[in-house]
C-alpha positions as CSV (number, residue, x, y, z in Angstrom):
1,M,23.8,13.6,-18.5
2,R,21.5,10.8,-17.6
3,K,18.0,11.9,-16.3
4,E,18.5,10.6,-12.7
5,E,22.0,12.3,-12.2
6,R,20.4,15.5,-13.3
7,L,17.8,15.3,-10.8
8,A,20.5,14.9,-8.5
9,R,22.3,17.4,-9.2
10,E,19.7,19.8,-9.7
11,I,18.0,18.7,-6.1
12,L,21.0,19.2,-4.3
13,E,21.6,22.5,-5.5
14,Q,18.2,24.1,-4.6
15,L,19.1,21.9,-0.9
16,G,21.9,24.3,-0.6
17,G,24.6,21.9,-2.2
18,P,25.9,18.4,-1.3
19,S,27.9,20.0,1.7
20,N,24.2,20.9,3.4
21,I,22.9,17.2,3.5
22,S,23.3,15.1,6.4
23,D,21.4,12.5,5.8
24,V,19.8,10.7,2.7
25,A,17.1,8.0,2.3
26,S,14.8,6.7,0.0
27,C,11.2,4.8,0.3
28,M,9.0,3.8,-2.6
29,T,8.1,7.2,-4.0
30,R,10.3,9.7,-2.1
31,L,13.8,10.8,-1.3
32,R,13.8,12.0,2.0
33,V,16.7,14.3,3.0
34,K,17.9,16.1,5.8
35,P,19.7,19.4,5.9
36,A,22.3,20.6,7.9
37,D,20.9,24.1,7.4
38,P,17.3,24.3,6.5
39,S,17.8,28.1,5.7
40,K,19.3,27.2,3.0
41,V,16.7,25.2,1.4
42,D,14.6,26.4,-1.4
43,I,11.4,25.1,-1.4
44,A,9.7,26.8,-4.1
45,G,12.6,26.3,-6.2
46,I,12.8,22.1,-5.8
47,K,9.2,22.4,-7.0
48,K,10.0,23.5,-10.3
49,I,12.4,21.1,-11.1
50,D,11.3,18.8,-14.0
51,G,10.6,15.6,-12.7
52,V,10.1,16.7,-9.1
53,L,5.8,15.9,-8.8
54,G,5.8,17.1,-4.8
55,V,7.3,18.3,-1.6
56,V,6.2,17.4,1.7
57,E,7.6,19.6,4.5
58,E,7.3,16.9,7.5
59,E,9.9,15.9,9.8
60,T,12.3,15.4,7.4
61,L,12.1,16.7,3.5
62,Q,10.5,14.9,1.3
63,I,10.5,15.3,-2.3
64,I,8.1,13.2,-4.1
65,L,10.4,11.5,-7.3
66,G,7.8,8.4,-8.0
67,P,8.0,4.8,-7.9
68,G,11.8,3.1,-9.4
69,I,13.6,6.6,-10.2
70,V,13.5,7.6,-6.7
71,T,16.5,4.9,-5.6
72,K,18.2,5.7,-8.6
73,V,18.4,9.4,-7.7
74,A,18.7,8.3,-4.3
75,N,22.0,6.5,-5.1
76,E,23.2,9.7,-7.3
77,V,22.6,11.8,-4.2
78,S,24.6,9.5,-2.1
79,E,27.5,9.3,-4.7
80,I,27.5,13.2,-4.7
81,T,27.5,13.6,-1.5
82,G,29.2,11.0,-0.1
83,K,26.1,9.9,2.5
84,S,25.0,6.6,2.5
85,A,21.3,6.1,1.5
86,R,19.1,4.2,3.2
87,L,16.3,2.4,1.7
88,V,13.1,2.6,4.2
89,D,9.3,1.4,4.2
90,E,6.9,4.2,3.4
91,E,4.9,3.2,6.8
92,D,7.9,3.2,9.0
93,P,8.6,6.2,11.2
94,D,10.4,9.0,9.8
95,P,14.3,7.9,10.0
96,F,15.2,11.7,11.0
97,E,14.9,14.4,13.3
98,G,12.8,17.0,12.2
99,L,13.5,20.1,10.7
100,A,14.5,23.2,12.3
101,G,11.5,25.3,13.7
102,R,9.0,22.5,12.8
103,T,7.6,20.9,15.9
104,K,5.7,17.3,15.5
105,D,2.9,18.9,17.0
106,D,2.0,21.6,14.9
107,L,2.9,19.0,11.5
108,N,0.2,16.4,13.4
109,K,-2.2,18.6,13.6
110,K,-1.8,20.0,10.2
111,N,-1.8,16.5,8.4
112,A,-4.3,15.1,10.1
113,T,-7.4,15.5,8.5
114,P,-9.6,12.9,8.1
115,F,-9.5,13.1,4.5
116,K,-5.6,12.8,4.4
117,L,-5.6,10.3,6.9
118,F,-7.9,8.1,5.0
119,L,-5.3,8.2,2.2
120,R,-2.5,7.8,4.1
121,R,-3.6,3.9,5.1
122,I,-5.0,2.9,2.0
123,A,-1.6,3.9,0.5
124,S,0.1,1.8,3.4
125,I,-1.8,-0.8,2.6
126,F,-1.2,-1.2,-1.2
127,I,1.9,0.9,-2.2
128,P,4.1,-2.4,-0.5
129,L,2.3,-4.5,-3.0
130,I,3.0,-2.4,-6.5
131,P,6.0,-4.6,-6.9
132,A,4.5,-7.6,-6.8
133,I,1.4,-7.1,-8.4
134,V,3.5,-4.9,-11.2
135,A,5.3,-8.1,-11.7
136,S,2.8,-10.7,-11.6
137,G,0.6,-8.6,-14.1
138,L,3.6,-8.2,-16.9
139,I,4.0,-12.1,-16.5
140,A,0.5,-12.9,-16.8
141,G,0.5,-10.3,-19.9
142,I,3.1,-12.3,-21.5
143,T,2.0,-15.5,-21.2
144,N,-1.4,-14.3,-22.8
145,V,0.9,-13.1,-25.9
146,I,2.5,-16.2,-26.0
147,I,-1.1,-18.2,-25.7
148,R,-2.0,-15.9,-28.5
149,S,0.9,-16.3,-30.6
150,G,-0.3,-20.3,-30.8
151,A,1.3,-21.8,-28.0
152,D,-0.4,-24.8,-26.6
153,P,-2.2,-23.3,-23.2
154,E,-1.6,-26.8,-21.8
155,S,1.9,-26.9,-22.5
156,T,4.1,-27.0,-19.2
157,I,5.6,-23.8,-20.2
158,V,2.8,-22.1,-20.6
159,Q,1.2,-23.4,-17.3
160,V,4.2,-22.9,-15.4
161,L,4.2,-18.6,-16.1
162,N,0.3,-18.9,-15.7
163,L,0.9,-19.8,-12.0
164,I,3.5,-17.1,-11.7
165,G,1.5,-14.7,-12.9
166,W,-1.3,-15.2,-11.6
167,G,-0.2,-16.6,-8.2
168,I,-0.6,-13.4,-6.0
169,F,-3.9,-12.5,-7.6
170,G,-5.4,-15.4,-6.0
171,Y,-3.9,-14.8,-2.9
172,L,-4.0,-11.1,-2.8
173,G,-6.4,-10.6,0.4
174,V,-3.9,-12.6,2.3
175,F,-1.6,-9.9,1.5
176,V,-4.2,-6.8,1.8
177,G,-5.1,-8.5,5.5
178,I,-1.6,-8.4,6.3
179,N,-0.9,-4.9,5.8
180,T,-4.2,-3.7,7.2
181,A,-4.1,-5.3,10.5
182,R,-0.7,-3.9,10.7
183,E,-1.8,0.0,9.4
184,F,-4.6,-0.5,12.2
185,G,-1.8,-1.5,15.2
186,G,-3.0,-5.4,14.8
187,S,-0.7,-8.8,14.6
188,P,-0.2,-9.0,10.6
189,A,-0.6,-12.7,10.9
190,L,-4.0,-12.3,12.2
191,G,-4.8,-9.9,9.4
192,G,-4.2,-12.4,6.8
193,A,-6.1,-15.0,8.8
194,A,-8.8,-12.5,8.5
195,G,-8.4,-12.2,4.8
196,I,-8.3,-15.9,4.2
197,L,-11.6,-15.7,5.8
198,I,-13.2,-14.0,2.7
199,I,-11.3,-15.8,-0.3
200,N,-11.6,-19.4,1.4
201,P,-12.9,-21.6,-0.9
202,G,-14.7,-23.5,2.0
203,L,-17.2,-20.5,1.9
204,A,-18.8,-22.4,-1.0
205,N,-19.4,-25.3,1.6
206,I,-21.8,-23.2,4.4
207,T,-25.2,-22.0,4.1
208,L,-26.8,-19.3,5.8
209,F,-30.0,-17.9,5.9
210,G,-31.0,-20.7,2.8
211,E,-27.8,-19.3,0.3
212,A,-24.4,-20.5,0.2
213,L,-21.8,-18.6,0.8
214,V,-20.0,-17.1,-2.2
215,P,-16.0,-17.2,-1.6
216,G,-14.4,-13.5,-2.5
217,R,-17.8,-12.0,-2.1
218,G,-17.1,-8.2,-0.7
219,G,-13.7,-8.3,-2.5
220,L,-10.6,-6.2,-1.0
221,I,-13.1,-4.0,0.9
222,G,-14.2,-7.1,2.9
223,V,-11.0,-7.9,3.6
224,M,-9.9,-4.9,5.2
225,L,-13.0,-4.7,7.1
226,A,-12.3,-8.1,8.8
227,A,-8.6,-7.1,8.9
228,A,-9.2,-3.8,10.5
229,F,-12.0,-5.4,12.8
230,I,-9.1,-7.9,14.0
231,A,-6.6,-5.4,14.6
232,L,-9.1,-3.5,16.7
233,L,-10.6,-5.8,18.9
234,E,-6.9,-7.6,19.3
235,K,-6.2,-4.7,21.2
236,R,-9.0,-4.4,22.8
237,I,-8.9,-7.8,24.4
238,R,-5.5,-7.8,24.9
239,K,-5.8,-5.3,27.9
240,F,-8.3,-7.5,30.0
241,V,-6.0,-10.7,29.4
242,P,-2.9,-11.4,31.5
243,S,0.3,-11.2,30.0
244,A,0.9,-15.2,30.7
245,L,-1.8,-15.8,28.4
246,D,-1.9,-13.4,26.2
247,I,-0.3,-15.2,23.5
248,I,-2.7,-17.8,23.5
249,V,-6.2,-16.7,24.9
250,T,-5.9,-12.9,22.7
251,P,-5.2,-14.7,18.9
252,T,-7.7,-17.1,19.6
253,V,-10.3,-15.1,20.9
254,S,-9.7,-12.6,18.4
255,L,-10.2,-14.9,15.4
256,L,-12.9,-16.9,16.8
257,I,-15.1,-13.7,16.8
258,T,-13.6,-11.9,13.9
259,G,-14.6,-15.0,12.2
260,V,-18.7,-15.1,13.1
261,A,-18.7,-11.5,12.6
262,T,-17.0,-12.0,9.2
263,L,-19.8,-14.7,8.1
264,F,-22.6,-12.6,9.0
265,I,-22.0,-8.8,9.1
266,L,-18.5,-7.8,7.7
267,Q,-18.5,-9.9,4.4
268,P,-22.1,-9.3,3.5
269,V,-21.5,-5.7,4.0
270,G,-18.3,-5.3,2.0
271,G,-20.2,-7.4,-0.6
272,F,-23.0,-4.7,-0.4
273,V,-20.2,-2.1,-0.7
274,S,-18.6,-3.6,-3.9
275,D,-22.0,-4.3,-5.3
276,M,-22.7,-0.6,-5.4
277,I,-19.6,0.8,-6.5
278,T,-20.1,-2.2,-9.5
279,K,-23.4,-0.4,-10.3
280,G,-22.0,2.5,-10.4
281,L,-19.1,2.0,-12.3
282,L,-21.2,-0.1,-14.9
283,G,-23.5,2.9,-15.7
284,L,-20.2,5.3,-16.0
285,I,-19.4,2.9,-18.4
286,D,-22.7,3.0,-20.2
287,M,-21.8,6.6,-20.6
288,G,-18.5,6.3,-21.9
289,G,-15.7,8.5,-22.0
290,I,-12.0,8.8,-20.0
291,F,-13.7,10.0,-17.4
292,A,-15.4,6.8,-16.6
293,G,-12.3,4.2,-18.1
294,L,-10.3,6.6,-14.9
295,I,-12.8,5.9,-12.3
296,L,-13.0,2.3,-13.3
297,A,-8.8,1.9,-13.4
298,G,-8.7,3.3,-9.8
299,T,-11.0,1.0,-8.2
300,F,-10.3,-1.9,-9.6
301,L,-8.1,-3.1,-7.2
302,P,-10.6,-3.0,-3.9
303,L,-13.4,-4.3,-6.0
């Protein structure tokens, strides 16, 4: 029996059987199910299943399986139960009604700690980018292997592979800006524009306070600051702009103010934070050890 089929059958057994499932969905990492009778569900039993990383009891029962395998398990559950498995975004509102005996207010209060909210925002920004980052990283790695094997770095095929593999990393700030603005309730396109303010090569031609600006300074921390700023500013400005002028005035004023704030405040702040984190990581590297490598890997993207 395949691992995915085994997982699906064991999970369904703890959920009260296939007949107790009224709806099925999956996102990037979680299998989301709505049991017809929640009293038949054995949460402790689900957590003991080999391959289950955790269980979240919110508006739906969310079984954490990890990226990749979750879609396959959802398909197996769909075949066994006869219920169509829907694919939803990680940040989308829950696709089902609440579990019996749980109110939405109680759940929100339980899970609304500042630290949890912070982690959810970060996850909502970066998790949708994982497929593109993984694919591009693998292609870039394969290209390096080809070059080290003796291929001409100037050949057309190598240049094409480099273009494909490294393209997203050059514009990652745009994608992060889009997701950050969406997370803070702003227009995704304006978030992308805020990201461009940080990575635009034209920054090198601008001198402020006697120093030339550095494209990319502040890294993704600067991008997130700029995108969050423009999202919050956009919502504030929209309250005072007439509906007839909203489509023109709100984004224009938001982008103009954000551009100035980014160059004078947000990018320098992001750069300072990134520099401090980098210095701390370099100190850890000097100390060495697995712990240092773990922290370095976890902080690579934001820097």
